N, C-alpha and C positions, 0 to 999 in steps of 0.2 A: 298616953299613946302618942307616938311620933307619927306625924302625917305629912305627906308631900303637898297636899292641897288644902287651902284654908276653907274649912266647912262653915265656920261660924259667920253668919250673915249671907252665905251663898244662897242663890236661887237654884233649887234642885227640882227637877221633874223626874218622877219615877213611874214607868208604866207597869201594868200588871200588879198594881198596888193593893188590890182588894184582898189578896191572899198570898200564902206562901212566902217565897223570898221577897217578892216586891213589897209586901206589907211590912216585912221585917226591915228592909232597906229604908223604907220611908219613915218608920218610927225611929230607927237608929240615927238617921240624918237629921231629923227634927230634934232629937235629943243632943246631937252634936252642935246645935245652934242654927242649922240652915232653915230656910224658908222652903218648905216642901209643898209641892202640888202632886198629889197622887192621882193617877190616872188609870181608870179600869172600866169594865163594862157594867159591873154589878152595883147599882146605886145603893141598895141597902147596906151592903158591906162597906161601901165607901163612906157613907154616913157615920157608921161606927168608927171607921179609921179617922175621919176628920175630927171627931171629938177628941180622940186620943193624941192626934198631932198637934191640936191647938193647946193642949195642956203643956206640951213641951216647947212649942213654938207658935205663938198666937197668930201670926199672919198666914200660917199654913192652910191649905185648903185641899179639896178633892174636886175632880171634874170626870164626868161620865163620858167615855169615848171608846170606841172600838178601833184599835189602831190599824186593823186590816182595811178600814175605810181611810186610806191614806189622805185624801183631801180634807176630810174632817179633822184628821189628827194634826196635819200641818196648819191648818187654820187655828186650831186650838193652841198650838205651840206659838203661833204668832200673837194670839190674844194674851198669852202669858207673858211674852216678851214686852208687849205694849204696857201691860198692867204693872210689871215689876221692873222694867227698864232693860231687862236682860235674862238670859238663862245661862247660868254658870256651869251646871252640870245636868246632864240627861243620862238616866239609867234606863235602857231599853230592856225590860225584863218580861214584857208581856210575851206569852208563848202558849202553844197548844201542842199536845202529843200526837202520836200516830192515830189518825181516825180509824175506828173499827166498824164504822157504818157506812163508809164510802168506798167506791171502787174506781179504777181506772185514773184518768188524768185529773178529774175533779178533786181527787183526794190530795194530790201533789199540789194543786193550785190553792186549795184552801189552807193548807199548812204554810206554803210559801208566802201567802198574803199576810199572815200574821207574824210568823217567826222571821221572815226575811224582808219583805217589802215594807212592813210596818217600821222595822228598826231602820232601814235604809232611809225612808221618807223622814223619820225623826231626826236622824243624824244630818242629812242634808239640809234640813229646816233650820237647825240651830248653828250649824257650822259657820255660816258667813259672819254672823254677829260675834262669834267667839274669835274668828281670826282678825276681825277689825279691832277687837279689844286686846288681842294677843293673850287671851286667857280664857280657859274653859276646859272641860273634859266631857267626854262621852264614853260610857261603859255599855257595851253590847254583850248581853248575857248569851253565851253559847252553851255547848255541851260536850262533854267527852265523846258523845256519839258522833259528833261532826269530825273527829280525827280518828276515832277507832269505832267505825260502824259495826253493828251486830245485826243478825237476821231479825226480821220482823219490824224494822223501823226505817225503811227506805226513805219515805217522804221526810220524817223528822230529822234523820241523819243528814239528808241533803240540804235541808234548810239551814241547819246549824253550821255545816261545812261552808256553805255560801256565805253566811253572815260573818264567819271568822275570815274568809278570804277577803271579802269586801272591806272589813275593818283594817286588816293588815295593809292592803294595797293603798287605801286612802291615808292610813297613818304615815306611810313612807313618803307620800306626797306632801305632807304638811310639816315634816319634821323640823324642829327648830322654830316653829311659829309660836310657841307658847301654849298651843292647844294640844291636848293629850286624848288620844283615842285608846281604848282598852278592850280586849276580849276577856270576859270572865268565864272561867270554867269551874263551876261549882262542885263537880263530883255528883254522887248520888245523895240527895237530900230528902228526908221523909216528909215532903209536902204533899198536897192532894195529888198533884200529877205524879210524883215519884212513887208514892205508895200505890196509886192507882195502876201504874205499870206492872208493879209487882203482883197485885191482886189479879191482873189481867193475864198473868201467866209468865212474866218475866222473872228470871231467877234473881234472888236477893243478891245485889252486888257485894263483893268482898269488903271486909272492913277497911281495907287500904284506901277505898274510894269513897266511903261514906263520910258525910260531914253533916253537921247541924246548921239550921238557919243562922243561929248566933255566930258560929264559926265562919261561915261565909260572909256574912255581913261585917264582922270585924275586919275581915281580910280586905273587903272592898274599901272600907273607910280608911284603912292604913295605906293601901297601895294606889288609890286613885290620884292621878297627877304625877305619878312617878315615871321613870324612864322606861320601864318594861311595858311592852305592849300586852303580853299575857299576864292575867291574874289568875294563877293556878291555885286551887284549893287542894289538889292532890298532885302527887308527882307521877304516879303509875302510868297515867294515860299519856304522859308526855313521851313515854318510851314506845308506844304502839307503832308509830310511823317507822322507827328504827328497826324494830322487830319484823315489821311487814316487809321492809326492804331487804333485810339480811336473810331472814328465814321464812319466806313467804308461805310455804306449805305448812310448816309447823305453826305459824301465826294463825292461819285460817283454821287449822284443826282445833287450836286452842279456843278461839272465839266461837266456834260452833259448839264445842263441848261446854263452854261456860253459859251459852244461851239455851241449851237444851234442857 
């Protein structure tokens, strides 16, 4: 596998590591030779993950932290930097879906706290050290819902759109520094969150946008550190902004039909 970023010996932090894509990223990075620190809220799942990580990369570990508590998260990242001397790669994968039991502004705040502010806080915490060393990468996991929103997910879509815009604007400001920022668009993956959305009433996405955890993780490992900002697991959603601009009425009708 040809890679743009040397993973063997890299210090990598992965949030949302207790399940789904985050767990897959953590395991694959460890198998690629990285020292991985997996971060998530659920201690029992992290204990299982830590055992697996250490079989592939003995210095790897896990830490319990809720990234929506940004002060605790940035403190943890500082501790990891002091322990290992640096953070070479941060994968901000922790995320929550559209709340079904919250209403009003509180719903939007709770989603933004995890999906947006957690990732922003993590990115800003590790960036100074990366810039000083002129080496490092941050991958912020977004969603096609951020660039092709559909009915029923206003809070989730807004959080992912904000994360994509933040990452792109910041990336332009540090271009040529040796530090790489990426937005990962994984498509629809049958994780607990993805499957839960379908069980909750969302129509099963078409085959063109479905991907497995293995496919998305392989793509991340291949593309991290490359020149492209976006790491796209699918191509179809890239066309959504074009269709929205050229044929807005047809686009909206198509989205509503696909979501009903």
